[in-house]
N, C-alpha and C positions, 0 to 999 in steps of 0.2 A: 788263582792268579799266577800266570806263568812268567817265564823269563822275558818273553816278548813284551809283556806289559811293563816289566821293569825297564826295558829299553825305551819304550815310549815315554815313560816318566822322565827319564833323563833328556830325551829329545825335547820335551816341553820346557825343560829348564834351559836348554840351548836356545830355543826360539825366544823365550822370555828375556833372557839376558842379552840376546842379540838385539831385540827391540829396544831394550833399555840403553844399550850402547849407542843406538841411533839417536835417542833423546839427548844423551850426554854429548855426543858428537855435534848435534845441532846447536846445543847451548854454547859449546866452545867455538863453533864456527861463527856464531853471532855475538861473540864477546865484544866486538866493536861496533855493532849495529845500533844506531840511535833509536831510542824508544823501544828496544826489544825487551820482551818479557819472557824470562826463562821458564822451563817446564821441568817437572819431575815425574818419574814413572813409579807407580806403586803396584806390587804383586799381590795376588791372593792364591790360596791353595785351591787347586782346580776341581778335583773330583775324588771321592772316596768309594772304594769297593767293599762290599760285605765279605767277611771271611770268618772261619771258625778258629777257635783256639781251645786250649785245655781249660780255660776259665770261662768259656762261653763265646757267644758271637762277638765279633770285633770288626773294625774298619781298617783298611789299608789305603794310604794315599796314592793317588795316581797322577801327581804332577802339579804344575804351577801354571798360572795364566796371568795375562796383563789385566790388572784390576782397574786402574785409572791412570790417565795422564793429566796432571793438574798444573795449572799455570801459576807462576809466582808473579803477582801484579804489584809487588812493592816498587817503590820509586827508585830509579837509578840516580847516579850522581850527575851533577851538572858540569858541562864544559862551556867555558866562555868563548864567544865568537866576536867578530867585528861587524856583524850585521844586526841592525835594529829590528829586522823582521824575523830573526831566529827567536823562537819562543819555547820555553819550558814551563810545564805546569808543576808548581810546588804544592802538591796535595792531590786530591782526588779529581778525576775528570779526564775526558778525552776531547781532542779537537774533532769537529765534524767537517768532513770534506765531501764534495760532490763530484761525481764523474762527469766530464763535459758531455753536453748534448744528451743527457739522460737524467732520470730522477734517482739514480743509484747513489746511496749515501754510505760512507764508511767512516770509521773512527780510528784515531791514531794518537799516540803520544809523541810521535816524531814531529817536531816543530821546525824543521828546516824549510821555512817558507820564504818566498820572495815575490815581489811585484813584477809581472811580465810587461811586455810592451803595451798592453791594453790596460795597465794599472790594476790588474786583477791579482789578488793575493792567492798564490798557488803553491803546491809542493813540487818537487822535481818530476813527479809523474803527470803534472798538469792538472791535478785535482783541485777544485776551487774551495777555499776555506770559507766556512759559513759564519755569519754574524748578523747583528741587528743594526740597521741604519739609525743614526741619531738625527732626530728632527730638530733643526735649529730655527725653524720658523717661529715667529711670535704672533700672538693674537691678543694684543692688549685691547680690552673693551671697557666700557662704562659698567657700572654695577649691574650685571645680568646673571650673576651666579657662577661665572667662570673665574678661574684663577690661573693666570699665566704670568710670565716674567717674574717668577718667584712664587712662594707658597707661604701661607700662614701656618702650615703644619710644621712641627719640629721633627717629624719622622722623615728619615732620608732613605730612599730606595737605592739599592745597588744597581738597579737597571737604569741605564742611560739611554740605550737604544730602545726602539719600539717597533711594532708591526710584526711581520713574519720574517724569520731568518732567511737570508739569501746570500748570494756570492758577495764577498767583500771586494768592492771596486773603488779606487780613489778617483771618482768621477767629479769631485769638487776641486778640480785642478785650478779653475778660474773662479775666484770667490766674488760674487756680485756685491755691490755696495748694500749696506743695510742702514735704514733710517733709524735715528735715535728715538727710542720710546721711553727711556727711563734714565733719570739722573739722580744722584744721591750725594749729600754733603754731610759731614760731621764737623761742626764748628766748635771751637773753644772761644766763647764770647766773654768779654771782660765784665766783671762785676763792679769795676771802679765807678764811683759816683761821678756824675757830670759827663757821662758818655752819650748824652743826647746831643749829637753834633748838629742835627737839623731839627728846628722846632717850628711849629705853626700854631699860633694861638687859636685860629679859627678851626683848623682841622688837625689836631695834635696826633691822631692815630694814623694820619695819612701824610705826614710831613715829607717823607721820601718821595712818595707818589706825586705830591704837589710840586716838588722841586724838579722832577724830571722834565726836560725840555727836548723832545725829539727833533725839533727844528734847529737845535744848536749843534755846533761841531763838538762841543763837550756837553752831552746831555745832563750829566750829573757831576758837580764839582767834587774834587778829591777831598774837600773839607766837609762834605755833606754826610759822610757815613763813617762808622767806626770799624767796619770790616767788609771784605769783598772776597768772593770766590769766583774764579774763572775756570771753565772747562770746555773742551772741544766737543761739539755735537755734529751730526751729519744729517743732511737732507736725503730725500729719496734718490737723488742722483749720486750720492756719495761725496758731495761738496762739503767741506768742513766749515763750520761757523763757531764763533765764540759765544758761549752763554755765560752771563755774569749775574751773580746774585749779590746784592748789596744789603748790609745790615746796619741798623742804627737803633740805639736804645731809646725807648719812649719814657720821658720823664712823667711820672704819674701825677705830679702836682706842680703847678707853677702859679705865678701871680694872676694868670689869665684863665686857668681851668683846673679841674681836679677830676681824676679818673677813679671811680669807686667800683665796688663789686668784686675786687680781687682780695684774697686773703693777705694778711700781713706778711711781709718779707718776699712777696712775689715780684718778679721782674718781667718786663715786656720788651721785646724787640720787634721793630718793624723790618720786613724784608721786601725786596723788590727784585723780581726775576726779569732779565732783559736780554736783548740781542742788539747789535748795532742797528740804529733806526733805518739806515739805507738798505738793510737786508730784510726788512719787514714788508712783505708783499700782501698783507691782509687788506681787505676792502670792507666797506660797510654801505648799506643801502643799495639802490639800483633796482633794475627790473629784469626778470627772467624773460628773455625773448625767444627761447627755443633751446634745442639740445644738439650737440655735435654727434658725429657718427658713433662715438663711444658712449653716448648717453650722458655726457657731462653738460651741465646747464651753461647757457650763454647769458651773460649779464651785461646790460647797458647802464650808463649813468651812475656806476658805482664810484664811491669816493675812496681814494687810497689812504691807508694809514700813514704812509710816507708823507712827510710834510706837516703832520699834525703834532701837537705837543706830546702825545702819548705813543708815538711811533716807537716801536722797540720794546715797550712794556708788555710782558706776557702774563705775569701774575704778581700780585701783591698780597700781603697778609701779615700776620703777627705770630711770634713764638712766645709762649708763656712758660716761665720757669718758676718752680716752687722755691721755698726758702733754702733748700739744699742745692739749688742750682741745676735740678733735673728738669728736662723738658717734659711738661705735663699736658700741654694743649696747644692748639694751633688754629689759626684762621687762614683762609685762602680765597682770594677773589680774582676772577678773570672777567674779561670783557664779555658782556651779554650772556653770562652763564645761565641765567634763568629767564631769559627773554622768551616770550610766547608767540613769536611770529609763526605763521602758518607753514606747514611742510612745503619746501620748495622755495620759500621766500628768504632772502638774505636778511640778517640782522641789520637794522637801520639805526641803532643807538649811536649817539655821538661818543667816541672814546674819550673825549676831553671832559665829559660830564662824569662826576664821581658816582652818580646813581647808576651809570652803565656798567660799573664793576661790582659783580654780584658773587655770592658764595658759589664756588665752582663745583663740578661734579667729582665723584670718586671713581678711581679706576677699579678694575676687578681685583686689584691687590690691596684695596683700601687706602690708596694714596691720592691726594689732590692732583688734578691734571690741568694742563693748559694746551693750547694749540700753537704750533709754530709753523706758519704757512709761508715757506720760502719761495714757492713757485706760483703763488697767486691762484691757487685752486679755488673755484667758486664753492660757496657753502662750506668752507673749511676754516672760517675765520673765528668762529665761536663754538664752544662745546655744545651749544643749544641748537645750532643749525642742522637741518635735515634735508634730504632729498625729497622730491615730490611724493615718493612712495613710502616715506617715513624712515628710511634707512639713514644712519648717521655717516656722512662723508668725513666728518671731523675725526672719527675714530682712527682713520689712517694717518692722521697728523698729530694726534695727541702725544704729549710727553708727561709722564708721571714724575712728581717731585717728592723725593724722600729726604726730609730734613731730620729724621730720627723718630718720627711718630707715624704709626700705622693704625688705621681704624678698622677693626675686625667687623664692625657693623656695616661698613661700606656706605655710610650715609652721614649727613650733617644733622646735628641736634636741632630740632625746631626752635627758632628764636625770632625775636622781633626784628633783628637786623636783616633786611632784604638786600642791602647794598653797602658798599664801603662808606657811603655818605651817612649811614645810620650810626657809624662809630665816631662821628665828629660832633663837636660842639661849637656853636658860634660865639665869638667873643662879645661880651657885654660889659658895660660899665657897672661898677658896684661889685656885688658878690660874684666870685668866679663860678661859672656854670659847671655842672658835674656831668660826667659821662658814666652811666651805670653799666659797666661791662657785663655784669651778670645777666642782664636782660637783653642787651643789644649785641652780644658776641655770638656770631654764628660759628660755633666751635665744633670740634670733633665730639661725637656722642660718647658720653661717659656711662658705664665703665669699660666700654668696648674698645680699649686702646692697648696697643703694644708699643712700648717705648724702647728706643735704641739708645746707645750711649752718647747722647748729646748733652753736654753740661756747660754751665757757666764756669768761668775760672777767674782767678785773680790776674790782673795784668793785661797784656796786649791781646787783642783778638787775633786768632790764627785759624787757618783751615787745617783740621786734623786729618781728614781723609776726604776723597771725592772719587766718584766713579760714574761712568755713563756707558750705555751700550751704543751700538752703531759704529760703522767704519766705512772707509772707502774701498774700492775694488782692490783685489789682491791676487797674486799668483802663488800657488803652492811651492814652497821652497824645500821643506823637509817634513818628516813625520816622526812621531814617537808613539810607543805602545806602553801603557802603564800596567801596574799590577792588577788592576781591575779589568784588564782586557780592552781598555778604551783606546782606540786609534785616534790620535790627535794630529791634525794638520797645522803646520806653521806656515803663515803666509808672509809675503814681503811687505804687507801693510802693517805688520806688527801684531796681527791677530793670530791666536792659537785657538782652534775650534775642534771640539769632539765630533768626529765624523762617523765612526763605527764602534761597535762593541762586540768582541769575540763571543761566540757561542761555545759553551762547554756542555758535555753530556756525560752521564754516568748510568750504571746499570745495577739492578738489585743483585744480579748474579754474574759477575764478570767471567766466572768459569764457563758460562754458557756461550761466550762470544766465539765466533768462528774466525779462525786465523786465515786471512786471505793471502798472506804473503805481501811483500812490499811494505812492511810496517803497518799493515791495515788490519782492522777487525771489522766484522759485520754483525749485525743484530740477528738473534735467533729467538725461537720461542723459549729456549732454556735460559737465555740471558734476561729476558723480559724487555719491555719497551724502554727506549732511551729516555731518561729524565733530563730535561733541558734546564740550563741555568747560565749564570754569568760568573766569571772569576770572583773569588772572595765573597761568595754569598751561598747560604744554605748548604754548607758542607763542601762546596767546590773549592779547589785550590786556587792560588793566585798565579798570574802569568808573570814570567821573568824574561824580559827582552835581553838580547845579546847573549843568550844561553840556549843550549840544546841538551835534552836529557840523554844520557848514555844508557847502554845496556845494563840490566841489573844482574847479569851473570856473575856469580862468585866463582872465580877460577879455582881457588883452593878447594872449595866444596866439590866442584866438578871433577877435579883430579882424584879426590878421594872416592867419588862415585865411580870413576873410571876403573880404579884399581880393584874395588870390591866387585864390580861387574865382571871384570876380566877373571878374577879368582872364581866367581860363581860359574862363569862359562867353562873354565878349565875343569872345575870339579865335575860338572855335568858331562863334559866330554870324557872324563875318566870313568864315569859310571857306564857310559856306552861301551867303551873298550873292555871294561871288566865283564859286562854282560855278554859281549861278543865272545870272550874267552870261555865263559861258562857254557855258552851254546856249542862252541866247538868241542868242549869236553863231552857234552851230552851226545853230540853226533858221533864222536869217536867211540863212545860206549856202545852205540848201536852197531857199529862195524865189528 
């Protein structure tokens, strides 16, 4: 091994330390670059040459080489901003962005996003941020094995969006109206004795129903009930209506009757679900004379509910509480619920007849349903009516009622009560007649019930909580992005709706990612395929709005690296000059 080899050993040191200074310089240059991930350079000894020595064969090193350039993918600090579309990831993951007019995808930690004139969420380079669209459509059906508008499962998924990830666009600028399909109430009903405000010796279980007079300006007197719940609901056109639920305790024994079949200490309340009679556009009877261009049936000689005594009544039934005041069972009757008219024929039962009010159907969520036909749609007046092909038109108009009890079996227990009339007893002279509720009550199937917190209480009856879906048309006024990456739109009709959910990706080997520049990474074979997910799930970090992630460059460490790299470079340069002097000595010896 000669002096020339010694010189090349020092040259390799100069090249290696020069390259390392490039890495250090690049880190320092990007100390303020958002989402930047710093690098470090590692060296390895390059080559060894065999040589002899007094003790035998040995090896002499021949220089240094760049061993690896590794990325530091630790999280940078957050800097707050004034933009709700600026996002930082607190934890693992990368945002996925798409190059316009192509299928090229990139990954970034730089969340300086904003919505452009087309309401697309983009970064300053114009790349489109990817996410899942949230499906806000509802499909409430009768018991057909589907579950919508809620779930009987207690497990919650972090995924709100669905389908295939795509460009996030706020295209729901104008929110169309949504028809109400679900209402719920939690009542605190009084346990005080003597709360049976309305009595009926002939029909004690239907006293409220009997009192309702849809032909009167005041269908139900204020002295007829012990509690009332009002809530706004919306029809298909977004018009608001008031739905009222009345409650009255049922005395289980009087001079005229006695109700048997209930355990000791149980309490029964009758309830009545209504709308203003003038807004009830249901009809009954009539003949189908044909169909319009949209396939809707045309009916002649139908009788309007408006003007009848039961106009405005949508459902009636009973709430049964145990001795602890907990809701344990429920009945529900709607007009013509089990009528067996042929497909395509309207229900012709008289709504004023108690036998026309029958145990209603269950929704796919295990809740009793009624129809609210505000626009007079044919064959949507009863849950039993169907089109000529057997499809249910009423499903588009049904509303499920949640008073605190859900039936997981989605069916009513078989009972002898086929109508509301079966729960009544006719007044007689002599011994008071008895109603055996255990045999005549068409109630929710036991034990397949889930109870909510609906309890009796001492004192005045009050509404503890109420809720309903549905809304009028609205215009997007602002947006928010939460820690789960869900983009919410707030509308001027008071609705806040989940519209999108951000997509996050991660890799088995981030070291294998290719740095594209522009704060972007791309996938390679060494990085592995991108694993997709959503914020706050399966190891992915949460999203923090009004923040951006800064560079993770540690300036103190980089300055230390700069000094040591400079010293190494100077030392190797000294080696070259020393070898050069030695060569000159050799040459002069030859002269």
